[in-house]
N, C-alpha and C positions, 0 to 999 in steps of 0.2 A: 653414483653412489655407491659404496662398497656394501656388501650384503651383510658383514660384521657389525655395522652401525644400524641395522634395521631390528626392530624390538616391536614386541606386542604392547601397545599403549593403553591406558585406563583413563586418563585425562589430558585435557588440553590447558592451555594457560592463556586467558584472555588479558592482553595488556592494557585494555581500556582506551581511554581518549589521551591520558596524559600520563608520564611516569613521575610528574612532580608531586610530592606528598602534600605540599601547600595549596595545590589547586583541587585535591579531593572534596574537600568541603563544599566549595564554589561548584564543582560538577555535580555532585550530589544534590545540592539544593536547587540547581537550574533544571536538572532532567526530572527530579521528583515534580517541580512545578509545571514542566512541560507535561509530564505524565498526567497528573491531576487536571489540567486543563483539557487535555485530549479526551479523557474519559468522561469528565463532567459534560464538556460541549457536545460531544457525539451522542451521550445519553440523553441530552435535551432534545435533540433533533429526534431520536427516536421516541421519547414520550410525547414530544410535540405532534409528529405525526400520527402516533396512536390515539391520542386523545381528542383530536380536531378531526371531525367528519369530513370537513372540506378538503382535506389533505389526503383523502383516501383515494389517491390517483395513482397510475403507474409511475409517474415521476418521483413522487414522494415514497412510493414503496421501494423504488430502486435505491433512493437516497438513504433511507433508513437501513438498509442492508449495507450500504457503502459505509456508513457510520458505525454499524455493528463490526464491521471487517476491519475497520481503521483501530478501533478499540482493541480486537485481538492480535493485529499486526504489532501495535506498540506493546501490548501486554506480554508479547513473546520475546522482547528483548530488553526493555527498559527495567523492569524489576530485577532480572538476574544481575545487570550492571549495578543497580543501587545495592543489592545485598553484597556484591563483590566488594564495593566501595566501604560499605559500613562494616564488614568483617575483615577487612584487608586480606581477603583471600581470593587469588585471581584464577583459581582452578575451576574448570567445569568438565565433568565426566564426559566419556566417550559417547555414552548412550545420550546424555542430556544434549551434547553438541550436535548429534545426528537429528535429534528431536527438534533442536532449534532450526536446523537447516530445513528440515521438512516443513515446519510450521511457517517460517519466514517466506519460503517459496510459495506455499499454499496461499497464505492471506497475500503476499505481493501479486501473485498470478491472478488471484480472484479479483483484486482491486482493478488490474489490467482489463478484465473480461467486463466488470460492472461498468467502468467507464465507456466501454465500447456499447454495451446495453443501453446506457444512459443517452448517448449519442443517437442511437437508432430511434429510441423514443422521441427525442426531440425532433428528429427528422419526420416522423410519422405525424407528430403534432402540427408541426409547421407546413408541410407538403400536402398532407391528407388530413386536414382538420375535421371533415364530416365523417371520415372513416375511421377516426382515432380510437374511439371506443369499441369499435367493432375489431380492429386489428390488435389493439393492446388490451385484449380482454384478460381477466384473472388468470385464465388457465394458461395463456400464453406467457404472461409475465412469470409465472411460477416454474413453467418449463424452461425460460431464459436463465432463472436463477439456478435451477437443478443441473442445466448443462454447463453453466460457468463453474459451479462447485465441483462437478465430477471431473471436468477437463482440468481444472486447478490442480486437484488431488492427484489425478493421474500423473500430471507433469512433475509435481515435486516429488511423487513416490520414486520415479523413474530415475531422477537425480539423486534420491537419497540411497536408492540401491547400488547406483554408480559408485558412491562414495565408499560403500562397504566392501567393494573389491580392492581398495587401495591400501598399500602398506605405508606406514609412518615410522620416521626415524626418530632420534633424540630431540630434534629441533621441532617442538611442538607448540611454539608461541605464536599466538594468533593476534597481529597487530591492529586489532579491532575490539569494540565492546560486545560483539557477539559473534557468533560461527557463521561466517558468509561463505558462501560456496566456493567462489572463485580463490579465496584465500586458503581454504581448507585444501584445495586441490593443489596448491604451489607448495604445501607442506609436505606433500606425499613425496617418498623416495622410490615408490615404484612407477612404472610407466603411467603417464597422465595423457598421452595423447588422445585416446578414446574418449576419455572424460572431456578434455578440452573441445574435441570436434563435436561431442553431443551437445555441451554447453552452448555453443555458438549455433548450431544447426537449430536446436529446439527453441533457444532463447529469441533467436531471429524469427522463426516461424511463430512462436507463442505470442511475442510482442508485435510482430509485424502484422499478422493478420488482422488482431483489433484494432491497431493504430491505422491500418489501411481502411477498416470499416468506419473509423471516426472520421478520417479525411474525406472518404468518399461521402458520409452523412453530411459533414458540413459544407462540401462542394455544393451538394444539393440544396442544402438549407440557404446558403448564401444565394444560389440562383434564384430560388424561390422568393426570397425576401427582396431582391432587387426588382422583381417583377410586381411588387405590391405598389398600389397608388397611394396608399395613405401613409404618411409620414410616422403617425401615430402607431399604425399597424407595424411598421418597419421597426419602430424603437421598442415595442413590446415584444416582437420576435427576438430582437437581438438581445434584449434584456434577459430573457429566459435561458439563453446560451450562454451568456458571460461567465456565469459562476462555473458553469461545466467545462468551458474552455480554459478558464484560470486553473483549476484543478488539474485538468488533462496536461497543460503545460508544465505545472510544477511537478507532477508526477513523472511524466516521461523526460522531462529535463534533468531531473536529479537522478532518476534511475539510469539514463543513458550515461550520465557522469560516471557512475559507479563502475560500469564495465568498461568505459572507454580510460578511465584512470587506471584499472586493473591490467588492462592490456597494453596502453601505451606508455603512461607515466609511472615509473617505479616510485611513487611516493606514499608511503604509509599514511602519512598525515592528509594528504588531500584525499586519500581513500577513506579515511574516516570520516572528514567532513562530508563527503558525498554521501555516505552510508547514514549518517545523522540526518541529512536533508530528506532522503526518501524513505526512510524508516521510522523517523519520528516528528520532523517539522512538518511534512506535507500532512500528516494525519492531525497534528494540532491545528492547522490553519484551515482544514476544510470546513469545520463547523462555521467559521468566521465568513469564510468566502460565500457559503451558501446562504447564509442568513442576514448579512449586512445589507444587502439590496433586494431581499426577498420580503415583499410585503405580507405574503400569506403566513411566512415562518414568524415574523414579528408579531403579527396578530396572534398567533398561536402562542407564543411565548407570553404575551401580555396577559392572555386568558390563564394560562397556568399559574403565573404570578398572582393574577387576581383571585384565583381560587384559593391558592394557599395563604393569601393576604387577609382574605375576608373571614370574619367570626363565624364560628359553628352556630 
């Protein structure tokens, strides 16, 4: 790229999910509905955990943190897209774009860590039930959350600072509805080798270590469950892990889909679909996955509804 085309930019253009004006009202209504369902569903989980003393356990403590993180992750991307559709303005300032990159990476990374922490919690509960309350004490649980938050913030800050070193040219159109790191790097007209190398190394490390922990935890869990003599005990153990495994599969499957599509398939449409799945759809489905088969959560919801419906 010739140096004459390089310029100091103040904003990017978010192309959104479709260029067809006729589809914009449908996209607006669909994503507004998904956003409201995500926020309300995850808020209900947080409210249920806080209001029911029977849910004051490490498993539900981590679940409420995951729900809060899901709300934050979705709020980082969807409201801006809705505003752009409503105002018919596709621009996002350079500062806002960097902020969005930082927040998406932070909350996405934290979700990654929380899923690993929840897998470890299930491992201790099933493999060491008599020592569960001793190992998973409140101080240790808070330490795990603080460690997850601090490492996620450091990871996202590093990548955001790496973007600051890039220079951009006149082609500043982002083929997505939010500022996604890999696509921003593609738009740069300066040397991006170091950025790409660090993205792949740190992403592999930061996603690989928690994923390895999840796989190791469930390997031990399955081994422990198979040794149980009671069929009822086996079913109960599997049922407590089923929801978490579903969320893990959905999150990692769609997350890897984004990076594979960016690296291998030069298809903006497929990349946008994958981005929607891991940054919007997963967060919307999590409350349903965790509550539909969870008797304790259903009971807490019924208690909340009963208190709201009962006369003063």
